[in-house]
C-alpha positions, 0 to 999 in steps of 0.5 A: 299661818294661812287662812283659819276656818271656824264654825260657830253654831247657834243651834237651840238645845233641841236641835243640837249638832245634828241639825241640817244647818249644822251639818251643812256648815261643817261640810263647808268648813271641810271644803274650804279647809281643803281648797285653801291649802293651795294658797300658801301666802294667803292669810286671814280667817273665815267664820261660818255661822249656822242656825242664826236668828235675826232677833227683831226682823220679820224674816228672822231665820238664816241657815248658814252665813259665811264671813271672811277677812283676808290678806294676800289672797289673790287669784286669777279669775275671768271677770267683767269690768266697768270703764270710766264711762260706766260701760261694761267691758267683756270678761278677761282674766284678771288678778283678783285680790280677795279682801273680804266676803259675806255669803248667805246659804239657804239650804234646800234638800229637794230631790230632782223633779221637785225643783223648777224655774220660772221667770229666772226664779227658783221654785221648790215643791212641798206637799202643798205646792210650789214655793218661791225659794228665790224670794225667800233667799232675797228677803233673808239678805234684806233682813241680815243687812237691816239687822247688822246696820241696827246693831253695829252700824255695819252694812255689808254687800251680801251675796246670797245663794241657794244650796240644793244639797240633793241635786247633782251638777248634772241635775242642776244643768237641767234648770234653765238659767243655772249658769247665771243664777245663784244656785249650787248643787251638792257638788261645788267648791270655793271657786264656784262661789267666788265665780258667783260673787265677782262677775263684775269687778275692777276697772279696765285694768287687769286687776280687781278687788273683791270687797264686801265691806270695810275691815271688821272684827269677825268676832264682833259680828259673831257676838251680835248674833248671840243677842237672841240667846241672851234675850231668851235667857233674860227675857223676863218672867212675864215673857217666859210664862206667856211662852209656857202658856201658848206652848202648853195646855192653857186652861183645864176647861179649854175644849175646842182645840179638837174642833178646829178645822171642823167648824168656826171657833168663836172665843168671846170676852172683854179685854183681859180675858185671854182671847189673844192668848187663846188664839196664840195657843191654838195656832201654836198647837196646830203648827207644832203638833199638826205641822200646819201653816197658821196666820194671825190677823189683827188691826194693830202694828204694835200687836203684830210686833209683840206677837212676832217677838213672842213667836221668835222666842218660842222658836216658831220657824218663819220659813216657807218650808216648815210649819209656821205661825205668822202674824199680819195686819188685816189691811196688808193681808187683804191688799195682797188678796185683792191684788192676787185676784186681779181685781185692781192691779193699780193699787200701789199703797195703803192710801189708794187701798183704803180709798175704795176699800169696801167696794174692792172687797165686794167686787172680789166676793162677786168675782168668785161667786159669779164663777169668774174664779173657780175652786181650782183657780183659787188653789192655783192662786194660793200656790202662786203666792204661797207665803202670803195667801196659802194658810191652813188656818186663819186666826182673827183678833178683835173680830167684833170690829171687822167689816161684813165684807171682810168676813164674807171674803174669808168665808168664800175663799178659805171656808168658815171651818178654817177660822178661829175668831176672837170677839172682844164684845165692845172694844171698837175702833172702826165704829159701833156696828158689831159684826156677828160672825155666827149670824145665819150659821147653824149650831153644827157649824160653830163652837162658841166659848165665852169667858168673863174672868180677868186672866191678864190683870191682878185682882185689884186692877180688875176691881179698879177698872170695873169701878172706873167703868161704873163712874163713867156710866159704862156697862162694862164688867169683868170678873176679878180672878181670885187666884191672881192677887195684888195689883196697884194703881197710882195717879199723878200730875207728873212722871219723874225719874224717881217714879221710873226708878221705883217701877224698874226696881219693881220689875226687877224684883218680879224677874221681869225686864224693861220690855215689860214696861209700856208707855202710852202717849196721845197723838199730840205727843208725836212729831211729824215731818214732810217726809212721813217720818214720825217720832215721840217729841220728848224722846231725848228728854226721857233718855237724858233722864235715863229712861231708855225707850223703844219709840213705837210712834216712829213709822219705821219701827212700827212692825219691829220689836225692840231688841235692846234689852234695856228699852221700855216700849212706847206707843200711841194710845190708838195702838194699845189694843191687844198689848199687855205689860207688867207696868203701864204708864198712861201719860196725859190721860185726860188729854187723850180722853179729850182727844177721843171726845173730839174724834167721836164727832166723825163717828156719830151715827145718823140715827141715835137714841142718845144725846150727842154729848152722851154719845161722845162721852160713851165713845171716849169712855169705852176707848179709855178702858183699852189702856186701863186694861193693859197692865198686869201688876201696876198702872200709872195714870198721869194727868195734865190738869188737876181740874179735869173730870178724870182726875176727879174720878181718880180722887173719888176712887182713891177714897173708895180703895185707898189700899191699892189706889194712891196719889203720887207726888210728882 
């Protein structure tokens, strides 16, 4: 029977069998088939998987994965051991029984001279500098373990390798530390991989066992990696249209693409006018057509996860060796930047980082302006932390809410011409001091595009939000899109199983998925423990009622996106900025409004021309517009009390627009 070697490729339709990953996997299959013939008594299987997408993980692309299960696969190998006192014993020849393996191969096609080592890590050179391939390979290992644990509760021990396919063994020998490292040249065999996998095995006996995991059906694992393909097939019409819009020409009058790189681009407009979509479209174009590395910065972890999902489904690579579009929270980005400048190496976490945030930004700017770091040194800095800091273009979401110091630091290091900025006009989270990005810039240094047409919401929803803002005495208006007809709003005192079934059916008829249903909850709906964990209090009750949820209030999930096709999304109201969904359910909307009224007290400016009550009401009303502008087709607003101010507003709007605003009995 022997050991059967099988290759399964997850190439997309554009890559086909000619991808580098496919070819490498076929080469491994030929190599393994040839070497395994000598083990006539061994039985089992090896599964070689190529072009894997770990859907839901930050590091999602794997080149080649090798898994194997064996019986009677024994060989003599020199290995160390650990005795009963946990002491490492010298290497001796042992009989090693190979039970199973789990190997990742990261492919590099660099010639000799484009590869170097530093501090035991491997670097490879591209046109724009040296990249740390060791970090990239290690991150793939973490991503694979997380992915398998989440989907089939399987946590293998993974051995990761870097395959330098254009280096001979003689070339490899010139790299310091090659004997101990996880690098292979073009010339290697099965025993070479095993030698890197079993350096420490067994006890002080003459036998040892190589086991990466408990026995598991390899076909089950292969099925797990089909998730990405399945999601692409049934991701929903809304997601497909979003991908089409960012990968094709977005609007007939979009006339700023060719200006990117020559001047600052400012995209202005209120919620739902397509600012984030325009950012994605432009970043996508610069990456795909120009081969650039693009970074999108935003405040919101929930939006980060949503954009990552879109980019994954649009087949944008996440490697260091290709064009890419990445997304990050601005705090994470500036944390890396300040640390890299060496301003304060004692910053350990976000709590320390936020304490003197503005001061650290100011010091960083002065550090550069005083010449303590010149342009050449900044270039070296960019290359030394290439993946986090070296970007051709930076795309900024919700720019109106940024700090002056954040803007100045980006201008100083990257230059204004490398920035594309989306200004949401009056969507404030941090305060009411609106940042002017084109202040003191001449007309030749920027291009401004303003659009007030609602591109997200159907016409009825846009009319409703305008009328709601008027009832709240807020100066806020978008132009309804007459080419995007329909839309409905329901308000209720309870969210029931029957209402949910109706919404699911509506989504299904519209060829959308449960992902396109978004629940929003206020902070009091979230539980916390002493270990920093958080979760939606009513999660079990919802799931008992058949409502499956991706709990975005869970801290451990905040930068991930759902990979379970049956889950609806759920986030706190505070995390909704930038998100959109076919259907949005605002739970306890009146309690959220009251929460924002109280929260506003910490935001009251020292000098204000309005009364405190007026200020608090305006603050809460503006905030309440954010969740109301997330829905595309259907908006459900659930209230805690019938006597609340907002319920009365909804009743009056129901009387004014009875054809598309309705009260639903709980």
